[in-house]
Backbone as numpy.savetxt, mean C-alpha at the origin, in Angstrom:
# Nx Ny Nz CAx CAy CAz Cx Cy Cz
0.11 -18.16 -19.47 -0.73 -16.96 -19.47 0.14 -15.72 -19.47
-0.16 -14.79 -20.34 0.58 -13.54 -20.42 0.11 -12.61 -19.31
1.04 -12.09 -18.54 0.68 -11.33 -17.35 0.24 -9.91 -17.70
-0.97 -9.56 -17.27 -1.50 -8.21 -17.43 -2.15 -7.75 -16.12
-1.58 -8.19 -15.00 -2.19 -7.90 -13.71 -2.10 -6.43 -13.34
-1.01 -5.77 -13.68 -0.81 -4.37 -13.31 -0.86 -3.48 -14.56
-0.86 -2.17 -14.39 -0.96 -1.28 -15.56 0.21 -1.40 -16.53
1.32 -2.00 -16.13 2.42 -2.21 -17.08 1.99 -3.12 -18.23
1.16 -4.11 -17.87 0.69 -5.09 -18.86 1.86 -5.60 -19.70
2.90 -6.08 -19.00 4.14 -6.42 -19.69 3.99 -7.64 -20.59
2.95 -8.44 -20.38 2.68 -9.55 -21.28 3.62 -10.72 -21.17
4.39 -10.77 -20.10 5.37 -11.84 -19.93 4.67 -13.14 -19.51
5.15 -14.24 -20.05 4.72 -15.56 -19.57 5.55 -15.86 -18.34
4.97 -15.66 -17.16 5.75 -15.79 -15.93 6.10 -17.23 -15.58
5.60 -18.18 -16.33 6.05 -19.56 -16.16 7.43 -19.75 -16.78
7.83 -18.80 -17.65 9.09 -18.93 -18.38 10.11 -17.86 -18.00
9.63 -16.70 -17.62 10.54 -15.59 -17.30 9.86 -14.66 -16.30
10.61 -13.73 -15.76 10.04 -12.81 -14.77 9.41 -11.60 -15.46
8.37 -11.07 -14.83 7.73 -9.88 -15.34 8.45 -8.62 -14.91
7.88 -7.46 -15.24 8.45 -6.19 -14.81 8.62 -6.17 -13.29
7.69 -6.81 -12.60 7.71 -6.85 -11.13 8.86 -7.66 -10.57
9.55 -8.42 -11.44 10.67 -9.24 -11.00 10.28 -10.63 -10.53
9.00 -10.96 -10.64 8.51 -12.23 -10.13 8.12 -13.19 -11.26
8.26 -14.48 -10.96 7.87 -15.52 -11.90 6.55 -16.14 -11.52
6.42 -17.45 -11.80 5.16 -18.15 -11.58 5.14 -18.76 -10.19
4.57 -18.06 -9.25 4.50 -18.57 -7.90 4.62 -17.45 -6.89
4.23 -17.75 -5.66 4.26 -16.78 -4.58 5.67 -16.65 -3.99
5.97 -15.44 -3.53 7.24 -15.20 -2.86 7.02 -14.14 -1.80
7.42 -14.41 -0.58 7.22 -13.47 0.53 8.47 -13.39 1.38
8.64 -12.23 2.05 9.86 -11.98 2.82 9.63 -11.90 4.31
8.37 -11.72 4.73 8.09 -11.59 6.16 6.60 -11.74 6.39
6.23 -12.36 7.50 4.83 -12.45 7.92 4.81 -12.36 9.44
4.27 -11.25 9.95 4.32 -11.03 11.40 3.30 -9.97 11.79
3.05 -9.85 13.08 2.22 -8.77 13.59 2.97 -7.46 13.42
2.26 -6.46 12.90 2.87 -5.16 12.58 2.09 -4.09 13.32
2.80 -3.19 14.01 2.15 -2.22 14.89 2.28 -0.78 14.40
2.76 -0.58 13.17 3.05 0.77 12.71 2.15 1.22 11.57
0.99 0.58 11.41 0.00 1.08 10.47 -0.86 2.13 11.18
-1.87 2.66 10.49 -2.78 3.59 11.12 -3.45 2.91 12.32
-3.79 3.67 13.37 -4.35 3.06 14.59 -5.57 2.19 14.34
-6.40 2.54 13.37 -7.61 1.76 13.10 -7.30 0.43 12.42
-6.04 0.22 12.03 -5.62 -1.04 11.40 -4.73 -1.84 12.35
-3.77 -1.19 12.98 -2.88 -1.90 13.90 -3.56 -2.24 15.22
-4.46 -1.36 15.69 -5.14 -1.62 16.95 -4.17 -1.86 18.09
-4.56 -2.72 19.01 -3.71 -3.04 20.16 -2.91 -4.32 19.98
-3.37 -5.21 19.10 -2.72 -6.51 18.95 -1.90 -6.61 17.67
-2.01 -5.64 16.80 -1.22 -5.65 15.59 -1.98 -6.15 14.37
-1.46 -5.77 13.22 -2.00 -6.17 11.93 -1.19 -7.35 11.42
-1.86 -8.42 11.00 -1.16 -9.61 10.52 -0.64 -9.38 9.11
0.61 -8.96 9.01 1.14 -8.39 7.77 2.03 -9.37 7.03
1.73 -9.55 5.75 2.55 -10.37 4.86 3.20 -9.45 3.85
4.52 -9.40 3.85 5.28 -8.59 2.90 5.68 -9.46 1.72
5.11 -9.14 0.54 5.42 -9.92 -0.65 6.64 -9.33 -1.37
7.32 -10.19 -2.11 8.49 -9.78 -2.88 8.06 -9.20 -4.22
8.94 -8.37 -4.79 8.66 -7.76 -6.08 7.77 -6.54 -5.96
7.64 -5.80 -7.05 6.78 -4.61 -7.06 6.53 -4.17 -8.49
5.40 -3.54 -8.70 5.05 -3.03 -10.03 5.55 -1.61 -10.25
6.12 -0.99 -9.21 6.69 0.35 -9.31 8.20 0.29 -9.09
8.87 1.40 -9.38 10.31 1.53 -9.15 10.56 2.84 -8.41
10.07 2.92 -7.19 10.14 4.18 -6.44 11.57 4.45 -5.98
12.05 5.65 -6.26 13.42 6.03 -5.95 13.66 6.14 -4.45
12.57 6.19 -3.66 12.71 6.38 -2.21 12.18 5.18 -1.44
12.04 4.03 -2.08 11.43 2.87 -1.45 12.25 2.39 -0.24
11.57 2.21 0.90 12.21 1.70 2.10 12.33 0.18 2.08
11.56 -0.47 1.20 11.54 -1.93 1.15 12.29 -2.47 -0.07
13.26 -1.72 -0.55 13.85 -2.07 -1.85 14.53 -3.44 -1.86
14.95 -3.93 -0.70 15.56 -5.27 -0.67 14.61 -6.33 -1.18
13.31 -6.13 -0.93 12.33 -7.11 -1.41 11.60 -6.61 -2.65
11.41 -5.29 -2.78 10.64 -4.77 -3.92 11.45 -4.82 -5.21
12.67 -4.30 -5.17 13.54 -4.32 -6.35 14.53 -5.46 -6.31
15.01 -5.79 -5.09 15.99 -6.86 -4.96 15.42 -8.25 -5.07
14.12 -8.37 -4.84 13.46 -9.66 -5.01 13.72 -10.66 -3.90
14.28 -10.20 -2.77 14.53 -11.13 -1.67 13.22 -11.72 -1.15
13.24 -12.98 -0.81 12.06 -13.64 -0.26 12.16 -15.15 -0.42
11.12 -15.81 0.02 11.06 -17.27 -0.04 9.83 -17.69 -0.83
10.01 -18.64 -1.73 8.88 -19.14 -2.50 7.99 -20.01 -1.60
6.69 -19.76 -1.69 5.74 -20.53 -0.88 4.57 -20.96 -1.76
3.82 -21.94 -1.30 2.63 -22.40 -2.00 1.42 -21.60 -1.53
0.33 -21.70 -2.27 -0.90 -21.05 -1.83 -1.41 -21.70 -0.54
-1.18 -23.00 -0.39 -1.59 -23.67 0.85 -0.81 -23.12 2.03
0.49 -22.88 1.84 1.30 -22.30 2.91 0.84 -20.88 3.22
0.48 -20.11 2.19 -0.01 -18.75 2.43 -1.27 -18.78 3.29
-2.16 -19.71 3.02 -3.36 -19.84 3.84 -2.98 -20.18 5.29
-2.02 -21.05 5.46 -1.55 -21.39 6.81 -0.99 -20.16 7.52
-0.27 -19.33 6.78 0.30 -18.11 7.36 -0.82 -17.19 7.85
-1.86 -17.04 7.04 -3.02 -16.23 7.48 -3.56 -16.76 8.80
-3.74 -18.05 8.87 -4.34 -18.66 10.06 -3.41 -18.54 11.27
-2.11 -18.65 11.04 -1.15 -18.49 12.14 -1.17 -17.07 12.69
-1.25 -16.08 11.81 -1.29 -14.69 12.25 -2.58 -14.40 13.03
-3.68 -14.96 12.56 -4.95 -14.78 13.29 -4.86 -15.42 14.67
-4.22 -16.59 14.76 -4.06 -17.26 16.05 -3.19 -16.45 16.99
-2.30 -15.62 16.45 -1.45 -14.75 17.26 -2.20 -13.51 17.73
-3.42 -13.31 17.23 -4.22 -12.18 17.67 -4.38 -11.07 16.66
-3.96 -11.28 15.42 -4.03 -10.23 14.40 -5.46 -9.72 14.22
-5.60 -8.40 14.17 -6.91 -7.80 13.94 -7.37 -7.99 12.50
-6.42 -8.16 11.59 -6.72 -8.29 10.16 -5.55 -8.97 9.48
-5.74 -9.32 8.22 -4.65 -9.84 7.40 -4.30 -8.76 6.38
-3.05 -8.31 6.44 -2.58 -7.13 5.73 -1.59 -7.57 4.65
-1.98 -7.43 3.38 -1.19 -7.91 2.26 -0.45 -6.74 1.64
0.88 -6.71 1.78 1.70 -5.58 1.34 2.32 -5.87 -0.02
2.09 -4.97 -0.99 2.54 -5.13 -2.38 2.10 -6.46 -2.96
0.80 -6.70 -2.99 0.28 -8.02 -3.38 -0.07 -8.17 -4.86
-0.08 -7.08 -5.61 -0.72 -7.07 -6.93 -0.19 -8.16 -7.85
1.12 -8.35 -7.88 1.73 -9.30 -8.82 1.38 -10.76 -8.49
0.74 -10.97 -7.33 0.37 -12.33 -6.92 -1.15 -12.49 -6.78
-1.91 -11.62 -7.40 -3.36 -11.63 -7.21 -4.01 -13.01 -7.40
-3.75 -13.74 -8.48 -4.44 -15.03 -8.67 -4.14 -16.02 -7.54
-2.90 -16.05 -7.06 -2.52 -16.98 -6.00 -3.17 -16.58 -4.67
-3.21 -15.27 -4.42 -3.84 -14.78 -3.19 -5.34 -15.11 -3.19
-5.98 -14.92 -4.33 -7.40 -15.26 -4.43 -7.64 -16.73 -4.10
-6.74 -17.58 -4.54 -6.88 -19.01 -4.22 -6.76 -19.24 -2.72
-5.82 -18.52 -2.07 -5.65 -18.66 -0.62 -6.83 -18.09 0.16
-7.58 -17.19 -0.48 -8.74 -16.57 0.17 -10.06 -17.20 -0.27
-9.98 -18.39 -0.87 -11.20 -19.04 -1.36 -12.22 -19.21 -0.25
-11.75 -19.58 0.94 -12.61 -19.65 2.11 -12.47 -18.36 2.90
-13.57 -17.73 3.30 -13.49 -16.45 4.02 -12.71 -16.57 5.33
-12.03 -15.49 5.67 -11.32 -15.42 6.95 -12.21 -14.74 8.00
-11.95 -14.97 9.28 -12.77 -14.37 10.33 -12.39 -12.93 10.64
-11.40 -12.38 9.94 -10.97 -11.00 10.13 -10.92 -10.32 8.76
-10.95 -8.98 8.72 -10.87 -8.28 7.43 -9.54 -8.52 6.73
-9.58 -8.45 5.40 -8.38 -8.52 4.57 -8.06 -7.11 4.07
-6.79 -6.72 4.22 -6.33 -5.40 3.83 -5.46 -5.53 2.58
-5.80 -4.78 1.53 -5.00 -4.73 0.30 -4.14 -3.47 0.37
-2.87 -3.65 0.74 -1.94 -2.56 1.05 -1.03 -2.35 -0.17
-1.29 -1.30 -0.93 -0.73 -1.18 -2.27 -0.19 0.20 -2.56
0.73 0.26 -3.50 1.26 1.53 -3.96 0.27 2.34 -4.78
-0.90 1.76 -5.03 -1.94 2.47 -5.76 -1.92 2.26 -7.26
-0.85 1.68 -7.77 -0.71 1.50 -9.22 -1.37 0.18 -9.60
-2.66 0.26 -9.87 -3.48 -0.94 -10.07 -4.32 -0.83 -11.33
-4.66 -1.99 -11.90 -5.65 -2.04 -12.97 -7.03 -2.29 -12.36
-8.01 -1.54 -12.82 -9.38 -1.74 -12.33 -9.83 -3.17 -12.59
-9.45 -3.73 -13.73 -9.87 -5.09 -14.07 -9.35 -6.11 -13.06
-8.13 -5.91 -12.57 -7.58 -6.80 -11.55 -8.29 -6.62 -10.22
-8.54 -5.37 -9.85 -9.23 -5.10 -8.59 -10.62 -5.73 -8.56
-11.29 -5.76 -9.68 -12.64 -6.33 -9.70 -12.65 -7.80 -9.31
-11.54 -8.50 -9.54 -11.49 -9.91 -9.16 -11.43 -10.08 -7.64
-11.14 -9.00 -6.92 -11.01 -9.05 -5.46 -12.32 -8.76 -4.74
-13.33 -8.36 -5.48 -14.57 -7.95 -4.83 -15.13 -9.08 -3.97
-15.46 -8.74 -2.73 -15.95 -9.72 -1.78 -14.87 -10.44 -1.00
-13.62 -10.36 -1.47 -12.49 -11.00 -0.79 -11.70 -10.01 0.06
-11.71 -8.75 -0.34 -10.96 -7.71 0.36 -11.96 -6.74 0.97
-11.80 -6.45 2.24 -12.72 -5.54 2.95 -12.13 -4.14 3.13
-10.80 -4.05 3.18 -10.13 -2.77 3.43 -9.08 -2.54 2.35
-9.14 -1.38 1.72 -8.11 -1.00 0.76 -7.26 0.11 1.36
-5.94 -0.06 1.26 -4.98 0.88 1.83 -4.02 1.32 0.71
-4.50 2.15 -0.24 -3.66 2.55 -1.36 -2.88 3.83 -1.08
-1.68 3.91 -1.63 -0.99 5.18 -1.73 -1.63 6.01 -2.83
-1.54 7.31 -2.69 -1.75 8.23 -3.80 -0.54 9.15 -3.78
0.48 8.75 -4.52 1.81 9.35 -4.41 1.93 10.70 -5.08
1.37 10.83 -6.27 1.54 12.05 -7.06 0.32 12.29 -7.93
0.17 13.55 -8.33 -0.73 13.91 -9.42 0.09 14.15 -10.69
1.25 14.74 -10.54 2.09 15.12 -11.67 2.63 13.91 -12.44
2.37 13.82 -13.75 2.97 12.73 -14.54 4.50 12.79 -14.52
5.06 14.00 -14.47 6.52 14.13 -14.47 7.11 13.51 -13.20
6.46 13.74 -12.05 6.95 13.13 -10.81 6.74 11.62 -10.82
5.60 11.18 -11.35 5.34 9.75 -11.44 6.41 9.04 -12.25
6.82 9.66 -13.35 7.86 9.08 -14.19 9.22 9.15 -13.51
9.56 10.31 -12.94 10.89 10.50 -12.36 11.13 9.64 -11.14
10.13 9.55 -10.27 10.34 8.90 -8.98 9.83 7.47 -8.91
8.92 7.06 -9.83 8.38 5.69 -9.78 8.39 4.98 -11.12
8.91 5.65 -12.16 8.95 5.02 -13.47 7.58 4.79 -14.06
6.61 5.66 -13.73 5.23 5.48 -14.18 4.58 6.84 -14.42
4.70 7.34 -15.64 4.08 8.63 -15.96 2.57 8.58 -15.84
1.99 7.38 -15.99 0.54 7.23 -15.90 0.09 6.91 -14.48
0.94 7.16 -13.50 0.63 6.78 -12.13 -0.71 7.36 -11.66
-0.89 8.65 -11.76 -2.11 9.26 -11.23 -3.35 8.78 -11.97
-3.27 8.68 -13.28 -4.42 8.19 -14.04 -4.84 6.81 -13.54
-3.88 5.93 -13.33 -4.19 4.57 -12.88 -4.63 4.55 -11.42
-3.90 5.26 -10.56 -4.21 5.22 -9.13 -5.55 5.87 -8.81
-5.88 6.95 -9.48 -7.17 7.61 -9.20 -8.33 6.73 -9.63
-8.22 6.07 -10.78 -9.28 5.15 -11.21 -9.36 3.96 -10.26
-8.20 3.49 -9.81 -8.17 2.34 -8.89 -8.87 2.68 -7.57
-8.61 3.85 -7.05 -9.22 4.25 -5.77 -10.74 4.36 -5.91
-11.20 4.85 -7.03 -12.65 4.90 -7.25 -13.26 3.50 -7.27
-12.55 2.54 -7.87 -13.03 1.16 -7.88 -13.00 0.57 -6.47
-11.96 0.86 -5.73 -11.88 0.37 -4.35 -13.07 0.88 -3.54
-13.38 2.16 -3.71 -14.50 2.74 -2.96 -15.83 2.13 -3.44
-15.95 1.88 -4.72 -17.17 1.23 -5.21 -17.40 -0.09 -4.51
-16.32 -0.84 -4.28 -16.45 -2.14 -3.65 -16.79 -2.05 -2.16
-16.18 -1.13 -1.45 -16.32 -1.11 0.01 -17.41 -0.17 0.49
-17.69 0.92 -0.26 -18.58 1.94 0.25 -17.90 2.75 1.34
-18.65 3.62 2.05 -18.06 4.45 3.11 -17.42 3.59 4.20
-16.38 4.11 4.78 -15.65 3.35 5.79 -16.53 3.09 7.02
-16.27 1.94 7.65 -17.01 1.54 8.84 -16.02 1.20 9.96
-16.17 1.87 11.09 -15.35 1.61 12.27 -16.18 0.86 13.31
-15.59 -0.13 13.94 -16.27 -0.84 15.02 -16.23 -0.04 16.30
-16.94 -0.52 17.30 -16.94 0.15 18.60 -15.55 0.18 19.22
-14.69 -0.72 18.80 -13.32 -0.76 19.29 -12.40 0.18 18.54
-12.94 0.93 17.58 -12.13 1.86 16.80 -11.41 1.24 15.63
-11.58 -0.06 15.41 -10.91 -0.74 14.30 -11.72 -0.63 13.02
-11.03 -0.52 11.92 -11.67 -0.41 10.61 -12.20 -1.78 10.19
-13.48 -1.84 9.88 -14.11 -3.08 9.43 -14.09 -3.19 7.90
-14.31 -2.06 7.24 -14.27 -2.02 5.79 -14.09 -0.57 5.37
-13.61 -0.37 4.14 -13.45 0.98 3.65 -12.11 1.22 2.99
-11.86 2.48 2.65 -10.64 2.89 1.95 -9.90 3.93 2.80
-8.61 3.71 2.98 -7.73 4.70 3.61 -6.72 5.12 2.55
-6.77 6.37 2.12 -5.83 6.89 1.12 -4.61 7.42 1.85
-3.45 6.91 1.49 -2.19 7.36 2.09 -1.44 8.28 1.13
-0.84 9.32 1.71 0.05 10.16 0.90 1.29 10.49 1.72
2.45 10.16 1.17 3.73 10.47 1.79 4.22 11.81 1.27
4.39 12.77 2.17 4.89 14.09 1.77 6.37 13.96 1.46
6.76 14.39 0.25 8.15 14.31 -0.18 8.83 15.66 -0.04
10.12 15.68 0.24 10.85 16.95 0.34 10.73 17.78 -0.93
10.34 19.03 -0.77 10.29 19.94 -1.91 9.10 19.78 -2.82
8.15 18.91 -2.48 7.04 18.63 -3.38 5.69 19.01 -2.77
5.66 20.09 -2.01 4.43 20.50 -1.35 3.33 20.85 -2.35
3.69 21.40 -3.49 2.69 21.75 -4.51 1.93 20.51 -4.95
2.66 19.42 -5.19 1.98 18.20 -5.64 1.19 17.57 -4.50
1.69 17.66 -3.28 0.92 17.19 -2.13 -0.43 17.89 -2.07
-0.45 19.19 -2.28 -1.72 19.94 -2.27 -2.64 19.48 -3.39
-2.07 19.12 -4.53 -2.90 18.63 -5.64 -3.51 17.27 -5.31
-2.75 16.42 -4.61 -3.29 15.13 -4.16 -4.45 15.36 -3.20
-4.26 16.24 -2.22 -5.31 16.54 -1.25 -6.53 17.13 -1.95
-6.30 18.02 -2.90 -7.41 18.63 -3.65 -8.24 17.56 -4.35
-7.56 16.60 -4.98 -8.30 15.54 -5.69 -9.16 14.75 -4.71
-8.59 14.37 -3.58 -9.34 13.58 -2.60 -10.54 14.37 -2.07
-10.33 15.65 -1.77 -11.41 16.49 -1.23 -12.50 16.72 -2.27
-12.11 16.81 -3.52 -13.07 17.04 -4.59 -13.85 15.77 -4.93
-13.23 14.63 -4.72 -13.80 13.35 -5.15 -14.69 12.71 -4.10
-14.34 12.89 -2.83 -15.06 12.21 -1.75 -15.62 13.21 -0.75
-16.78 12.87 -0.21 -17.39 13.69 0.83 -16.91 13.22 2.20
-16.99 14.07 3.22 -16.64 13.63 4.57 -17.44 12.39 4.96
-16.75 11.43 5.58 -17.42 10.20 5.98 -17.32 9.08 4.97
-16.74 9.36 3.80 -16.64 8.31 2.78 -15.31 7.56 2.84
-14.19 8.30 2.89 -12.87 7.67 2.98 -12.08 8.33 4.10
-11.04 7.65 4.54 -10.08 8.23 5.47 -8.83 8.64 4.70
-8.15 9.67 5.18 -6.94 10.17 4.50 -5.80 10.19 5.51
-4.69 9.58 5.14 -3.52 9.47 6.01 -2.37 10.25 5.40
-1.98 11.34 6.06 -0.90 12.21 5.58 0.37 11.84 6.33
1.35 11.29 5.62 2.51 10.68 6.27 3.74 11.58 6.18
4.48 11.62 7.29 5.70 12.42 7.38 6.95 11.55 7.42
6.80 10.24 7.22 7.88 9.29 7.53 8.94 9.16 6.45
8.97 10.11 5.49 9.98 10.01 4.43 11.39 9.92 5.03
12.13 8.92 4.59 13.51 8.71 5.04 14.40 8.54 3.81
15.45 9.34 3.68 16.33 9.21 2.50 16.96 7.82 2.41
17.10 7.34 1.19 17.76 6.06 0.96 18.94 6.28 0.02
19.95 5.42 0.08 21.09 5.54 -0.83 20.65 5.49 -2.29
21.20 6.40 -3.08 20.89 6.42 -4.50 19.69 7.24 -4.89
19.00 7.84 -3.91 17.85 8.68 -4.23 18.32 9.95 -4.94
17.45 10.57 -5.76 17.83 11.82 -6.42 18.28 12.86 -5.39
19.18 13.78 -5.77 19.73 14.75 -4.82 18.68 15.53 -4.04
17.57 15.89 -4.70 16.55 16.68 -4.02 15.79 15.88 -2.96
15.94 14.55 -2.99 15.29 13.70 -2.00 16.28 13.17 -0.96
17.47 13.75 -0.92 18.51 13.26 -0.02 18.44 13.94 1.35
17.27 14.37 1.75 17.09 14.98 3.07 15.72 14.58 3.62
15.55 14.78 4.92 14.24 14.57 5.52 13.36 15.79 5.27
12.09 15.65 5.60 11.18 16.78 5.49 11.57 17.88 6.47
11.41 19.11 6.06 11.50 20.22 7.00 10.20 20.26 7.81
10.31 20.71 9.05 9.11 20.84 9.88 8.09 21.73 9.19
8.56 22.79 8.57 7.65 23.74 7.93 6.88 23.10 6.78
7.50 22.16 6.06 6.82 21.49 4.95 5.66 20.65 5.46
5.91 19.87 6.50 4.84 19.00 6.98 3.75 19.81 7.67
4.13 20.86 8.39 3.12 21.72 9.01 2.22 22.35 7.96
2.82 22.78 6.86 2.03 23.39 5.78 1.09 22.37 5.15
1.57 21.13 4.98 0.72 20.08 4.41 -0.43 19.76 5.36
-0.16 19.68 6.65 -1.21 19.41 7.64 -2.26 20.51 7.64
-1.81 21.75 7.60 -2.74 22.89 7.61 -3.63 22.85 6.37
-3.04 22.51 5.24 -3.82 22.44 4.00 -4.87 21.34 4.09
-4.47 20.18 4.62 -5.41 19.06 4.76 -6.56 19.44 5.69
-6.23 20.08 6.79 -7.25 20.41 7.79 -8.27 21.42 7.26
-7.86 22.21 6.27 -8.75 23.25 5.73 -9.48 22.83 4.46
-9.23 21.59 4.00 -9.78 21.21 2.69 -11.14 20.53 2.79
-11.55 20.12 3.99 -12.87 19.53 4.14 -12.97 18.04 3.91
-11.83 17.33 3.89 -11.88 15.87 3.70 -12.62 15.18 4.83
-12.44 15.66 6.04 -13.07 15.00 7.19 -12.04 14.28 8.02
-12.30 13.01 8.36 -11.43 12.29 9.28 -10.21 11.70 8.59
-9.18 11.52 9.38 -7.97 10.92 8.84 -6.88 10.88 9.88
-5.64 10.80 9.42 -4.51 10.59 10.32 -3.34 11.48 9.92
-2.66 12.01 10.93 -1.41 12.73 10.76 -0.33 11.94 11.50
0.94 12.19 11.16 2.05 11.51 11.81 2.94 12.50 12.52
3.53 12.05 13.62 4.61 12.81 14.23 5.84 12.69 13.34
6.67 13.71 13.32 7.88 13.64 12.50 8.84 12.56 12.98
8.68 12.11 14.24 9.53 11.03 14.74 9.26 9.71 14.04
8.21 9.67 13.20 7.95 8.44 12.44 8.99 8.24 11.34
9.75 9.28 11.02 10.75 9.18 9.96 12.04 8.57 10.50
12.00 7.31 10.81 13.16 6.60 11.33 13.30 5.27 10.61
14.56 4.88 10.36 14.80 3.63 9.66 14.27 2.42 10.43
14.23 2.52 11.78 13.82 1.34 12.55 12.35 1.00 12.37
11.58 1.88 11.76 10.18 1.57 11.51 10.01 0.67 10.29
11.09 0.46 9.54 11.08 -0.53 8.46 11.41 -1.89 9.06
10.52 -2.87 8.95 10.77 -4.15 9.61 11.92 -4.92 8.95
12.55 -5.82 9.68 13.61 -6.64 9.08 13.00 -7.68 8.15
13.54 -7.77 6.96 13.05 -8.77 6.01 13.97 -9.98 6.12
13.59 -10.87 7.05 14.45 -11.99 7.43 13.71 -13.32 7.35
12.62 -13.34 6.60 11.81 -14.54 6.40 11.04 -14.98 7.65
10.95 -14.09 8.63 10.13 -14.37 9.81 8.72 -14.77 9.39
8.22 -15.85 9.93 6.85 -16.27 9.71 6.53 -16.87 8.36
7.51 -16.92 7.47 7.26 -17.42 6.13 7.57 -18.93 6.04
């Protein structure tokens, strides 16, 4: 089968060679463990049962997970083993099953989710998705956690190798919302279903951050989606010179003020102390 799971539509026969994502025919994961650094409505008190998959459909110049996203580190597993991992995480107390960078493995994940789980499933993605692929997830995924990285095609191309990033991500988010409807929080404050749009503020790119916020505010009414404005940008080796620094306090304050005045409604802000390397988990095959 020629792979057309993501907007690249590279057409590779992954039984014979690797796709743009760097993956072949089969599942590959680098870590499966309780994760406590998602938004509070996802991590809760016991943690989110998070599976970090290998490979990626983007090439982000600032990726914190590049050892697994671009480097391809991980362990090959079967769909039966993936189902066991879900059940092990739930037995450890996970509030949900959180699938990080899952797009390139959609058919295998769907097989592992053939039987419903007793907790919500989170599709944790860079936002670069095909609507046609997302439609296959309807009824299997209760929570969508997409990035909305840029509006500018120039930034999408420069920083993620995807000039069509916003066109694809904005359509994908609309499909995600169609599937889930307005977000629902339980009495415990945990998200039961819905969409949380994430945006990482990049150094020097406040104008594009405002355009991202404008799109979300224009597209959704208060009470429909949650918006998470992240300050955790951390420079990585090899990043473009303009991204070789952390955010200035003034940049994040300005982004927060803009968000608060735009009328989106509820969401999440981060302390600047979130911008630390230790918040990136070790990719050491734990739980795989």
